[in-house]
KEGULO-519868 format. One record per residue (C-alpha): residue number from 1; residue in one letter; x, y, z. Coordinates in Angstrom, 1 decimal. Layout:
N
+-----+-----+--------+--------+--------+
|   n | res |     px |     py |     pz |
+-----+-----+--------+--------+--------+
| NUM |   A |      X |      Y |      Z |
...
+-----+-----+--------+--------+--------+
This chain:
317
+-----+-----+--------+--------+--------+
|   n | res |     px |     py |     pz |
+-----+-----+--------+--------+--------+
|   1 |   M |  158.4 |  -51.0 |  133.5 |
|   2 |   T |  159.3 |  -53.7 |  131.1 |
|   3 |   L |  156.7 |  -55.8 |  129.5 |
|   4 |   S |  158.5 |  -58.8 |  131.1 |
|   5 |   K |  158.4 |  -57.1 |  134.4 |
|   6 |   E |  154.5 |  -56.3 |  134.0 |
|   7 |   L |  154.0 |  -59.9 |  133.1 |
|   8 |   A |  155.6 |  -61.0 |  136.2 |
|   9 |   L |  153.8 |  -58.9 |  138.6 |
|  10 |   A |  150.5 |  -59.6 |  137.1 |
|  11 |   N |  151.1 |  -63.3 |  137.6 |
|  12 |   S |  152.9 |  -63.5 |  140.4 |
|  13 |   S |  149.9 |  -64.5 |  142.9 |
|  14 |   Q |  148.9 |  -67.0 |  140.3 |
|  15 |   S |  151.7 |  -68.9 |  138.8 |
|  16 |   P |  154.9 |  -70.6 |  140.1 |
|  17 |   L |  157.8 |  -68.7 |  139.4 |
|  18 |   A |  159.9 |  -70.8 |  137.0 |
|  19 |   T |  163.5 |  -69.9 |  138.5 |
|  20 |   S |  165.7 |  -71.6 |  141.0 |
|  21 |   T |  163.8 |  -69.9 |  143.7 |
|  22 |   G |  160.8 |  -72.0 |  143.8 |
|  23 |   T |  158.2 |  -72.0 |  146.6 |
|  24 |   S |  158.1 |  -74.6 |  149.0 |
|  25 |   N |  155.0 |  -76.5 |  147.9 |
|  26 |   Q |  156.7 |  -76.6 |  144.2 |
|  27 |   R |  159.1 |  -79.0 |  143.1 |
|  28 |   P |  162.5 |  -77.4 |  142.1 |
|  29 |   G |  163.1 |  -77.6 |  138.1 |
|  30 |   D |  164.6 |  -80.2 |  136.7 |
|  31 |   T |  166.1 |  -78.4 |  133.7 |
|  32 |   I |  168.6 |  -75.4 |  133.3 |
|  33 |   I |  168.0 |  -73.0 |  130.4 |
|  34 |   T |  170.5 |  -70.5 |  129.8 |
|  35 |   T |  169.7 |  -67.4 |  127.6 |
|  36 |   R |  172.1 |  -65.4 |  125.6 |
|  37 |   D |  172.6 |  -62.7 |  128.0 |
|  38 |   G |  173.7 |  -65.4 |  130.5 |
|  39 |   A |  170.7 |  -65.5 |  132.6 |
|  40 |   M |  169.9 |  -69.0 |  134.0 |
|  41 |   F |  166.4 |  -70.5 |  134.5 |
|  42 |   H |  165.7 |  -73.4 |  136.6 |
|  43 |   V |  162.5 |  -74.8 |  134.6 |
|  44 |   H |  160.2 |  -77.8 |  134.7 |
|  45 |   F |  160.8 |  -80.2 |  131.7 |
|  46 |   D |  157.3 |  -81.5 |  131.2 |
|  47 |   I |  155.3 |  -78.2 |  131.7 |
|  48 |   L |  157.5 |  -76.5 |  129.0 |
|  49 |   A |  157.2 |  -79.4 |  126.8 |
|  50 |   F |  153.6 |  -79.5 |  127.3 |
|  51 |   A |  153.1 |  -76.1 |  126.9 |
|  52 |   S |  155.2 |  -75.3 |  123.6 |
|  53 |   P |  155.8 |  -77.7 |  120.7 |
|  54 |   V |  159.3 |  -75.7 |  120.3 |
|  55 |   F |  160.4 |  -76.8 |  123.7 |
|  56 |   C |  159.0 |  -80.3 |  123.3 |
|  57 |   K |  161.6 |  -80.6 |  120.4 |
|  58 |   L |  164.6 |  -79.2 |  122.4 |
|  59 |   L |  163.8 |  -81.1 |  125.7 |
|  60 |   T |  163.4 |  -84.6 |  124.6 |
|  61 |   P |  163.2 |  -87.3 |  127.4 |
|  62 |   C |  166.1 |  -89.4 |  125.9 |
|  63 |   S |  168.4 |  -86.2 |  126.4 |
|  64 |   I |  171.6 |  -87.1 |  128.3 |
|  65 |   H |  171.7 |  -83.2 |  129.1 |
|  66 |   N |  169.7 |  -81.1 |  131.7 |
|  67 |   A |  170.9 |  -77.7 |  130.6 |
|  68 |   F |  170.4 |  -75.9 |  127.5 |
|  69 |   F |  171.3 |  -72.9 |  125.8 |
|  70 |   I |  168.6 |  -70.5 |  124.0 |
|  71 |   D |  169.4 |  -67.7 |  121.7 |
|  72 |   E |  167.0 |  -65.7 |  123.4 |
|  73 |   A |  167.1 |  -62.5 |  125.6 |
|  74 |   S |  166.2 |  -63.2 |  129.1 |
|  75 |   S |  163.4 |  -60.6 |  129.6 |
|  76 |   E |  161.7 |  -62.2 |  126.5 |
|  77 |   F |  162.4 |  -65.7 |  127.8 |
|  78 |   F |  160.9 |  -64.7 |  131.2 |
|  79 |   C |  157.8 |  -63.2 |  129.6 |
|  80 |   F |  157.5 |  -66.8 |  128.0 |
|  81 |   M |  157.9 |  -68.4 |  131.2 |
|  82 |   K |  155.1 |  -66.4 |  132.8 |
|  83 |   L |  152.8 |  -67.3 |  129.7 |
|  84 |   A |  153.7 |  -71.0 |  129.7 |
|  85 |   Y |  153.2 |  -71.4 |  133.5 |
|  86 |   S |  150.1 |  -69.4 |  133.6 |
|  87 |   R |  146.7 |  -71.1 |  134.5 |
|  88 |   D |  144.8 |  -68.2 |  133.0 |
|  89 |   V |  145.2 |  -65.2 |  130.9 |
|  90 |   P |  147.6 |  -62.6 |  132.2 |
|  91 |   V |  146.4 |  -59.2 |  133.2 |
|  92 |   L |  148.1 |  -56.8 |  131.0 |
|  93 |   S |  147.7 |  -53.0 |  131.5 |
|  94 |   S |  148.7 |  -51.7 |  127.9 |
|  95 |   F |  148.6 |  -52.6 |  124.4 |
|  96 |   L |  152.4 |  -52.7 |  124.1 |
|  97 |   A |  152.3 |  -55.7 |  126.5 |
|  98 |   L |  149.4 |  -57.3 |  124.7 |
|  99 |   D |  151.3 |  -57.1 |  121.6 |
| 100 |   N |  154.5 |  -58.4 |  122.7 |
| 101 |   A |  152.7 |  -61.3 |  124.7 |
| 102 |   L |  150.9 |  -62.2 |  121.5 |
| 103 |   H |  154.6 |  -62.2 |  119.6 |
| 104 |   I |  156.2 |  -64.6 |  122.0 |
| 105 |   S |  153.1 |  -66.9 |  122.0 |
| 106 |   T |  153.3 |  -66.8 |  118.1 |
| 107 |   K |  156.9 |  -67.6 |  118.2 |
| 108 |   Y |  156.7 |  -70.5 |  121.0 |
| 109 |   E |  153.6 |  -71.7 |  119.5 |
| 110 |   L |  151.3 |  -71.2 |  122.7 |
| 111 |   V |  148.2 |  -71.9 |  120.7 |
| 112 |   I |  145.7 |  -71.8 |  123.8 |
| 113 |   M |  147.5 |  -68.8 |  125.3 |
| 114 |   K |  147.4 |  -66.9 |  122.1 |
| 115 |   K |  143.6 |  -67.3 |  122.0 |
| 116 |   L |  143.0 |  -65.9 |  125.3 |
| 117 |   L |  145.1 |  -63.1 |  124.7 |
| 118 |   R |  143.4 |  -62.5 |  121.6 |
| 119 |   G |  140.1 |  -62.4 |  123.7 |
| 120 |   T |  141.1 |  -59.6 |  125.5 |
| 121 |   L |  140.6 |  -57.4 |  122.6 |
| 122 |   S |  136.8 |  -58.0 |  122.8 |
| 123 |   D |  136.5 |  -57.9 |  126.7 |
| 124 |   P |  135.0 |  -54.6 |  127.9 |
| 125 |   S |  136.4 |  -55.2 |  131.3 |
| 126 |   S |  140.1 |  -55.5 |  129.8 |
| 127 |   S |  142.5 |  -52.5 |  129.9 |
| 128 |   C |  143.2 |  -53.7 |  126.2 |
| 129 |   F |  139.5 |  -53.7 |  125.0 |
| 130 |   I |  139.4 |  -52.3 |  121.1 |
| 131 |   E |  137.2 |  -49.3 |  122.1 |
| 132 |   K |  139.6 |  -47.8 |  124.3 |
| 133 |   D |  142.3 |  -47.4 |  121.7 |
| 134 |   P |  141.2 |  -48.4 |  118.0 |
| 135 |   I |  144.8 |  -47.2 |  116.5 |
| 136 |   S |  146.6 |  -49.4 |  118.9 |
| 137 |   S |  143.8 |  -52.4 |  118.4 |
| 138 |   F |  144.1 |  -51.9 |  114.7 |
| 139 |   G |  148.0 |  -52.5 |  114.6 |
| 140 |   I |  147.7 |  -55.8 |  116.7 |
| 141 |   A |  145.0 |  -57.3 |  114.7 |
| 142 |   L |  146.8 |  -56.2 |  111.5 |
| 143 |   A |  150.3 |  -57.7 |  112.9 |
| 144 |   H |  148.7 |  -61.0 |  114.0 |
| 145 |   N |  145.8 |  -61.3 |  111.5 |
| 146 |   F |  142.9 |  -61.0 |  113.7 |
| 147 |   Q |  140.1 |  -60.4 |  111.1 |
| 148 |   K |  137.3 |  -59.8 |  112.9 |
| 149 |   E |  139.0 |  -57.3 |  115.4 |
| 150 |   L |  140.6 |  -55.5 |  112.5 |
| 151 |   A |  137.0 |  -55.0 |  111.1 |
| 152 |   T |  136.0 |  -53.8 |  114.2 |
| 153 |   A |  138.9 |  -51.2 |  114.7 |
| 154 |   S |  138.4 |  -50.3 |  111.0 |
| 155 |   R |  135.1 |  -49.1 |  111.9 |
| 156 |   L |  135.9 |  -47.1 |  115.2 |
| 157 |   L |  138.9 |  -45.5 |  113.4 |
| 158 |   V |  136.8 |  -43.9 |  110.8 |
| 159 |   Q |  134.7 |  -42.3 |  113.4 |
| 160 |   C |  137.3 |  -41.1 |  115.9 |
| 161 |   I |  140.8 |  -41.1 |  114.5 |
| 162 |   N |  142.9 |  -38.2 |  115.1 |
| 163 |   I |  143.7 |  -37.3 |  111.4 |
| 164 |   R |  146.3 |  -34.7 |  112.6 |
| 165 |   D |  148.3 |  -37.5 |  114.4 |
| 166 |   P |  151.4 |  -38.4 |  112.1 |
| 167 |   Q |  152.0 |  -41.7 |  113.9 |
| 168 |   A |  148.4 |  -42.9 |  113.3 |
| 169 |   L |  148.6 |  -41.9 |  109.7 |
| 170 |   E |  151.8 |  -43.6 |  109.2 |
| 171 |   L |  150.4 |  -46.9 |  110.5 |
| 172 |   L |  147.6 |  -46.7 |  108.4 |
| 173 |   R |  149.9 |  -46.0 |  105.4 |
| 174 |   A |  151.7 |  -49.5 |  105.7 |
| 175 |   D |  149.1 |  -51.7 |  104.9 |
| 176 |   S |  146.1 |  -52.0 |  102.3 |
| 177 |   T |  143.5 |  -51.9 |  104.9 |
| 178 |   G |  145.0 |  -48.8 |  106.3 |
| 179 |   T |  144.8 |  -47.2 |  102.9 |
| 180 |   Q |  141.3 |  -47.9 |  102.9 |
| 181 |   I |  140.8 |  -46.6 |  105.9 |
| 182 |   L |  142.6 |  -43.3 |  104.9 |
| 183 |   N |  140.1 |  -43.1 |  102.1 |
| 184 |   M |  137.2 |  -43.5 |  104.5 |
| 185 |   L |  138.6 |  -40.7 |  106.5 |
| 186 |   A |  138.9 |  -38.4 |  103.6 |
| 187 |   L |  135.3 |  -39.0 |  102.8 |
| 188 |   R |  134.5 |  -38.5 |  106.6 |
| 189 |   H |  136.4 |  -35.0 |  106.5 |
| 190 |   A |  134.4 |  -33.9 |  103.5 |
| 191 |   K |  131.0 |  -34.8 |  105.1 |
| 192 |   L |  132.3 |  -32.9 |  108.2 |
| 193 |   A |  133.3 |  -29.9 |  106.5 |
| 194 |   D |  130.2 |  -29.7 |  104.2 |
| 195 |   S |  128.0 |  -30.3 |  107.4 |
| 196 |   L |  129.3 |  -27.8 |  109.2 |
| 197 |   L |  131.2 |  -25.2 |  107.1 |
| 198 |   S |  129.0 |  -25.2 |  103.9 |
| 199 |   Q |  126.8 |  -22.0 |  103.7 |
| 200 |   E |  124.4 |  -23.7 |  101.3 |
| 201 |   R |  124.1 |  -27.4 |  102.9 |
| 202 |   G |  125.3 |  -26.7 |  106.6 |
| 203 |   I |  123.2 |  -28.1 |  109.3 |
| 204 |   V |  123.3 |  -24.8 |  111.3 |
| 205 |   I |  120.9 |  -23.4 |  108.8 |
| 206 |   V |  117.6 |  -22.6 |  110.4 |
| 207 |   E |  114.8 |  -23.2 |  108.3 |
| 208 |   D |  112.2 |  -22.4 |  110.8 |
| 209 |   P |  111.6 |  -18.6 |  111.2 |
| 210 |   N |  110.7 |  -18.7 |  114.7 |
| 211 |   V |  113.7 |  -20.6 |  115.9 |
| 212 |   F |  115.8 |  -18.1 |  114.1 |
| 213 |   T |  114.1 |  -15.1 |  115.7 |
| 214 |   L |  114.0 |  -16.7 |  119.3 |
| 215 |   L |  117.7 |  -17.5 |  119.3 |
| 216 |   S |  119.1 |  -14.2 |  118.0 |
| 217 |   C |  118.8 |  -10.5 |  118.7 |
| 218 |   E |  116.3 |   -8.1 |  116.4 |
| 219 |   S |  119.7 |   -6.6 |  115.0 |
| 220 |   C |  121.6 |   -9.8 |  114.2 |
| 221 |   C |  118.2 |  -11.1 |  112.8 |
| 222 |   S |  118.0 |   -8.5 |  110.6 |
| 223 |   T |  121.2 |   -8.4 |  109.3 |
| 224 |   A |  121.2 |  -12.0 |  108.7 |
| 225 |   K |  117.7 |  -11.6 |  106.8 |
| 226 |   S |  118.8 |   -8.5 |  104.4 |
| 227 |   L |  122.1 |  -10.6 |  103.4 |
| 228 |   G |  119.6 |  -13.6 |  102.7 |
| 229 |   L |  121.3 |  -16.0 |  105.4 |
| 230 |   K |  119.5 |  -18.4 |  107.5 |
| 231 |   Y |  122.0 |  -18.1 |  110.2 |
| 232 |   V |  123.7 |  -15.5 |  112.5 |
| 233 |   R |  127.2 |  -15.1 |  113.8 |
| 234 |   W |  126.9 |  -17.5 |  116.9 |
| 235 |   M |  125.8 |  -19.9 |  115.1 |
| 236 |   V |  129.1 |  -19.9 |  112.8 |
| 237 |   L |  131.1 |  -19.5 |  115.6 |
| 238 |   W |  129.6 |  -23.1 |  117.1 |
| 239 |   A |  130.1 |  -24.7 |  113.8 |
| 240 |   Q |  133.6 |  -23.9 |  113.6 |
| 241 |   S |  134.5 |  -25.0 |  117.1 |
| 242 |   V |  132.7 |  -28.3 |  116.7 |
| 243 |   Y |  134.4 |  -28.9 |  113.5 |
| 244 |   E |  137.8 |  -28.3 |  114.9 |
| 245 |   T |  137.0 |  -30.7 |  117.7 |
| 246 |   L |  135.4 |  -33.7 |  115.6 |
| 247 |   V |  138.0 |  -33.7 |  113.0 |
| 248 |   S |  140.3 |  -35.5 |  115.7 |
| 249 |   S |  137.5 |  -37.1 |  117.8 |
| 250 |   C |  134.2 |  -39.1 |  117.6 |
| 251 |   I |  130.9 |  -37.6 |  117.9 |
| 252 |   T |  129.8 |  -40.3 |  120.3 |
| 253 |   T |  132.0 |  -39.0 |  122.9 |
| 254 |   Q |  131.5 |  -35.3 |  122.6 |
| 255 |   G |  128.2 |  -34.8 |  123.9 |
| 256 |   R |  129.3 |  -31.6 |  125.4 |
| 257 |   L |  129.2 |  -29.8 |  122.0 |
| 258 |   F |  125.5 |  -30.0 |  121.9 |
| 259 |   G |  124.8 |  -28.3 |  125.3 |
| 260 |   V |  123.6 |  -24.7 |  126.1 |
| 261 |   G |  126.7 |  -24.6 |  128.3 |
| 262 |   Y |  129.0 |  -24.8 |  125.4 |
| 263 |   I |  127.8 |  -22.3 |  123.4 |
| 264 |   L |  127.8 |  -19.9 |  126.2 |
| 265 |   D |  131.2 |  -20.6 |  126.9 |
| 266 |   I |  132.2 |  -19.5 |  123.2 |
| 267 |   T |  130.0 |  -16.8 |  123.3 |
| 268 |   T |  131.7 |  -15.6 |  126.7 |
| 269 |   R |  135.2 |  -16.1 |  125.2 |
| 270 |   T |  134.7 |  -14.4 |  121.8 |
| 271 |   P |  135.4 |  -10.7 |  122.0 |
| 272 |   G |  133.0 |   -8.4 |  120.6 |
| 273 |   F |  130.2 |  -10.8 |  120.6 |
| 274 |   C |  126.6 |   -9.9 |  120.7 |
| 275 |   A |  125.7 |  -10.1 |  124.3 |
| 276 |   E |  121.7 |   -9.6 |  123.5 |
| 277 |   C |  122.3 |  -12.8 |  121.1 |
| 278 |   R |  123.7 |  -14.7 |  124.3 |
| 279 |   S |  120.9 |  -13.6 |  126.4 |
| 280 |   A |  118.5 |  -14.8 |  123.6 |
| 281 |   I |  119.6 |  -18.3 |  124.1 |
| 282 |   V |  119.7 |  -18.1 |  127.9 |
| 283 |   A |  116.1 |  -16.8 |  127.9 |
| 284 |   H |  115.0 |  -19.5 |  125.4 |
| 285 |   H |  117.0 |  -22.3 |  126.2 |
| 286 |   W |  114.7 |  -24.9 |  125.7 |
| 287 |   T |  114.3 |  -23.7 |  122.1 |
| 288 |   Y |  117.8 |  -24.0 |  121.7 |
| 289 |   E |  118.0 |  -27.6 |  123.1 |
| 290 |   T |  115.5 |  -28.8 |  120.6 |
| 291 |   W |  117.1 |  -27.3 |  117.5 |
| 292 |   I |  120.5 |  -28.2 |  118.6 |
| 293 |   T |  119.4 |  -32.0 |  119.1 |
| 294 |   G |  118.1 |  -31.8 |  115.7 |
| 295 |   V |  121.6 |  -30.7 |  114.5 |
| 296 |   K |  123.1 |  -33.2 |  116.5 |
| 297 |   D |  120.8 |  -36.2 |  115.0 |
| 298 |   Q |  121.7 |  -34.9 |  111.3 |
| 299 |   L |  125.4 |  -34.6 |  111.8 |
| 300 |   F |  125.5 |  -38.1 |  113.5 |
| 301 |   E |  123.4 |  -39.4 |  110.6 |
| 302 |   R |  126.1 |  -38.0 |  108.0 |
| 303 |   L |  129.1 |  -39.2 |  110.1 |
| 304 |   T |  127.8 |  -42.8 |  110.7 |
| 305 |   T |  124.9 |  -44.1 |  108.8 |
| 306 |   E |  125.5 |  -42.3 |  105.6 |
| 307 |   L |  129.1 |  -42.7 |  105.4 |
| 308 |   E |  129.0 |  -46.4 |  106.1 |
| 309 |   A |  126.5 |  -46.9 |  103.4 |
| 310 |   Q |  128.5 |  -44.9 |  101.1 |
| 311 |   I |  131.7 |  -46.7 |  101.6 |
| 312 |   G |  130.0 |  -50.3 |  102.1 |
| 313 |   L |  131.6 |  -50.8 |  105.6 |
| 314 |   G |  128.4 |  -51.7 |  107.4 |
| 315 |   S |  128.1 |  -54.6 |  105.3 |
| 316 |   N |  131.7 |  -55.7 |  105.9 |
| 317 |   C |  131.9 |  -55.2 |  109.7 |
+-----+-----+--------+--------+--------+
C-alpha cells in the first residue's frame, strides 16, 4: 500500500474527501488543482489557503481563475490533501509513512500538523513510538532536526542496534551524530566481549566455591581447579551464546537468557556435554537462579550505567 493510500484509509472516516466526489453534506470544491501527472482535484479555496501559506499565495481571492496547475505528483498531493483536511493527527502504521507525511508537512508549511506528527514519536500507543524502532526514529529525527527525539533514539541505539545490519550502519555513517553512536557501539562491543569472553575479568567467573561445587559435577569441578580456572565448560557455552545474542539486541529485551531453561536448552543441544553438570544445575536450580541474577545485574551495569558514564550519554539525553 502506498503512503497516500495509507493516509487516505486512515482518515477516510474523519475528514471530507477533497475531490469532486464530495459527500452530500459537504459543499463542493470551488477550485480545481491539476497535478503534473494529469490528476484533477476539486478543492476548497479557503481550507487550503488557511492550512498552507504555500496555497495562500497561489490561491489569491482576486484571482480570475479557479483552476491551477501544480508541479506535484498526484500521490503526494493527495497525501497533502489528507493532511490539510484532517481534523486530527493521521493514524500511520509505519515509520516510512510518518517520514513522508513530515516531508509533505514541511514542504507545504503545515506547522500544526508537523507538530502533531512529531508527537507520535513520543506516544507509547503510536505505531511510530521511538522505542519500537530506534534506527528508523533516528533517521526521521535526523532528517527533520528533532533534537529531543534524536537524543532519545541515540541512547536506545547504543543499547540495542544490530551492528551486523549494513543498512543501519550506513545510516549512522551519514551524519556526525551517527558517527558518535558508532563510537559508542564500539565501546559497548568491547565491554560486552570483556564481560562475557574474558578469562580474567568475565562475569561468569565464580568466586564462591560453594556455588562452583553445587553447579558442576565433581569431575568438571576438579579439572577446572587443577587448571586454575573459576568456571566450567557450561558457563563458557552460556557466555558465548549470550554474547552472540546481545551483539545485535538489547539486554532489557532478552530476559530469557538468564533463565534456567536457557542453559538447559544449550546443554541439550551441545554434543558431548556433561550430563552430570546438567543434572547438578537442575538439582540446585535455586542456586543457579541466584548466581545468574548476579551475573545479569553485573552485565546490565556494564552495558548501561558504566557505558553512559564513560561516554557522557546520560547527561546529554
